[in-house]
Every structure is written in C-alpha cells, then in structure tokens.
N, C-alpha and C positions, 0 to 999 in steps of 0.2 A: 364797213360797217360802223352804226352808230356806237355800239358798246365797246369798240376797240379803243385804245388811248394811243395817241397820236405822239410822235416824236417832239413836238413842240408844246407839249402839256406843261403848265408851269404848276408846280404843288407846293403853295406857300403852309408850310407846316408850323405849327406852335414849337417850341423849345423843347417842351416835355415830348411832343410826338416824335421830332428829330431824337430825342434820346431812347426813345423807345425801339424807335426804327433800326438805330445803329445797334441795339441789343438783337433785336430780330435777325439783323445781317449778319450778327456774329453767332447764330445758331441757338440763341437763348429761346426757350418756349416761356409762353406767358407767364407760368407759375414762378418760373426763376426770376423773370421780371419784375414781377410784383415784389418776391422777397428781396431782390436786389435794391431797388428803389424805394422800399418801405411803402409800397401802396397796395390796394386791395387789388385783387384780380380781375374782378370787375371793372375796375378803372383802366386796368391793361387793355381789357376787350373794348371798353368804349373808346380809347385811343386809336386802336385798329381799325373799328369801324369808322371812325373818322377820319382817318388817312384812307379807307378804301373808299367813303364818299367823296372826299375833295378830289381823288383822283378819278373819280367816275369808273371807278375797276369794279370788278367782281371779286378779286381776292387779295392778299397781301403780296403775293407773287406778282401781281400786275402792277401793284402800286411798285415795287422794287424794281422791275423792269423799266418804269416809267422812269424813275429819277434816275437809274443807271444810264438812259439813254439823253435825257435833255432836262430834267426837273431843278428846282432850286430850294434848298431850305434857308428860309430867312434872309433870301436876297442872294445867297451865294451858290455858285454850282458845285452841286455834290460828284464829286469824282467815282467815275466806275470801279469795281474792284479790281 
C-alpha cells in the first residue's frame, strides 16, 4: 500500500525534531515538551507535523515505528527501545 512506511525509509530529522521525538518516546505530552524546551505549544505541533510529513506517515506512532525499524537521525542509526 502506498501509505505504508517501508523498513528502508530514511527520515532525516533536524536536531530540534530529534529532541522532540526523544521526548515523545519518553512519554511526554506536547504541552510538557513545550514547557521543558521553552517553546510555544504550536511550535511543538509544527515539529510533529513536519516529522509526520517527512516520514510520509499518518501519525507519530507510524513515525516512531519507522525510526525503530530503520530510520536515521542526522545520519546515525537510531536504536530501537
């Protein structure tokens, strides 16, 4: 299916996107991430949308699944949890 993310998907995230992704994976909510990083909630939402778009995904869950299987952050493999 064209909407699925394949195992060989490469997702190049910005350093801020990678930071936000790590906080999402740690179970933080967008509001908590915004407070922790000192940025607006809308900025967190924009970064989440960007990650979803880069991964051609429909949700952050799909983004995380793609990264856990084979994606990269700034050229380095991200280890699965």
